[in-house]
VEXDREN-2710 file (C-alpha; in Angstrom, 1 decimal):
% VEXDREN-2710
k/r/px/py/pz
1/VAL/3.4/-45.0/31.3
2/PRO/1.5/-44.9/34.6
3/LEU/-1.3/-42.4/35.0
4/SER/0.5/-40.6/37.8
5/MET/3.4/-39.9/35.4
6/ILE/1.0/-38.7/32.8
7/THR/-0.6/-36.4/35.3
8/LEU/2.8/-34.9/36.3
9/ILE/3.7/-34.3/32.6
10/PHE/0.3/-32.6/32.0
11/CYS/0.7/-30.4/35.0
12/SER/4.1/-29.1/33.7
13/LEU/2.8/-28.7/30.1
14/CYS/-0.7/-27.4/31.0
15/PRO/-0.1/-23.8/29.8
16/VAL/0.8/-24.9/26.2
17/ILE/-1.8/-27.8/25.8
18/LEU/-4.7/-26.8/23.6
19/LYS/-6.6/-30.1/23.3
20/ILE/-6.3/-33.9/23.4
21/ALA/-7.9/-35.8/20.6
22/LYS/-8.6/-39.5/19.9
23/SER/-6.1/-40.9/17.5
24/SER/-6.9/-43.1/14.5
25/ASN/-4.5/-45.6/16.1
26/ILE/-6.4/-47.8/18.5
27/HIS/-5.9/-47.0/22.2
28/LYS/-3.9/-43.8/21.5
29/VAL/-4.6/-40.1/21.9
30/ILE/-2.9/-37.0/20.4
31/LEU/-1.9/-34.1/22.6
32/HIS/-2.1/-30.9/20.6
33/ALA/0.2/-28.3/22.2
34/LYS/1.3/-24.9/20.8
35/GLY/3.8/-25.8/18.1
36/ARG/3.7/-29.6/18.5
37/GLN/1.7/-32.8/18.7
38/ILE/2.5/-35.9/20.8
39/GLU/0.8/-39.3/20.3
40/PHE/0.7/-41.7/23.3
41/SER/-1.2/-44.6/24.7
42/SER/-4.2/-43.7/26.7
43/SER/-7.9/-42.9/26.3
44/ILE/-10.0/-39.7/26.5
45/LYS/-12.0/-41.4/29.3
46/LYS/-9.0/-42.1/31.4
47/LEU/-7.6/-38.6/30.9
48/THR/-10.9/-37.0/31.7
49/SER/-11.0/-38.6/35.2
50/THR/-7.3/-37.9/35.8
51/LEU/-6.7/-34.3/34.7
52/SER/-7.5/-31.1/36.6
53/GLY/-10.5/-28.8/36.2
54/ASN/-8.8/-26.9/33.4
55/PHE/-9.5/-29.8/31.1
56/VAL/-13.1/-30.3/29.9
57/ARG/-14.6/-33.0/27.7
58/CYS/-16.4/-31.1/24.9
59/HIS/-17.0/-34.0/22.5
60/ARG/-16.6/-37.8/22.6
61/SER/-13.3/-37.4/20.7
62/PHE/-11.9/-34.3/22.4
63/LEU/-10.7/-33.0/25.8
64/VAL/-9.9/-29.2/25.8
65/ASN/-7.9/-26.9/28.0
66/LYS/-10.2/-24.1/29.0
67/ASN/-7.3/-21.7/29.5
68/ASN/-6.4/-21.7/25.8
69/ILE/-9.9/-21.2/24.4
70/LYS/-10.2/-17.9/22.5
71/GLU/-13.8/-18.2/21.4
72/VAL/-16.7/-20.6/21.5
73/ASP/-19.1/-20.5/18.5
74/ALA/-22.2/-22.2/20.1
75/LYS/-24.3/-21.9/16.9
76/ASN/-21.8/-23.8/14.7
77/ARG/-20.4/-25.9/17.7
78/ILE/-16.8/-24.9/17.1
79/ILE/-14.1/-24.0/19.6
80/TYR/-11.4/-21.6/18.6
81/PHE/-8.0/-21.7/20.3
82/THR/-5.5/-19.0/20.9
83/ASN/-3.2/-20.3/18.1
84/GLY/-6.0/-20.5/15.5
85/GLU/-6.7/-24.2/15.8
86/THR/-10.3/-25.4/16.0
87/CYS/-12.2/-28.2/17.6
88/LEU/-15.7/-29.6/17.4
89/MET/-18.1/-29.4/20.4
90/SER/-21.1/-31.6/21.0
91/THR/-24.4/-30.1/21.9
92/ARG/-24.7/-32.1/25.1
93/MET/-21.2/-31.2/26.4
94/MET/-21.6/-27.4/25.6
95/LYS/-22.6/-26.7/29.2
96/GLY/-19.1/-27.6/30.5
97/LEU/-17.7/-24.6/28.7
END
């Protein structure tokens, strides 16, 4: 799937996307949306450079949608999303949130 197609899909799904995580399968990522998960071929690095300002790299394994963050626990480096899911945050990338 070309990146332009991925960008179009992300723009339409943006309100329900919580985070994008590296998959245990090589060269794949998992899109975590409200109520579903989708695995597809790509990398966090490619998506970071392609997606809009709503998406921020918070860890080497995660890209998060700032619009769906409920709370950031800086002390424990955990991001809480509106649906109750959580995500780790690196100390270096904390400033982007």
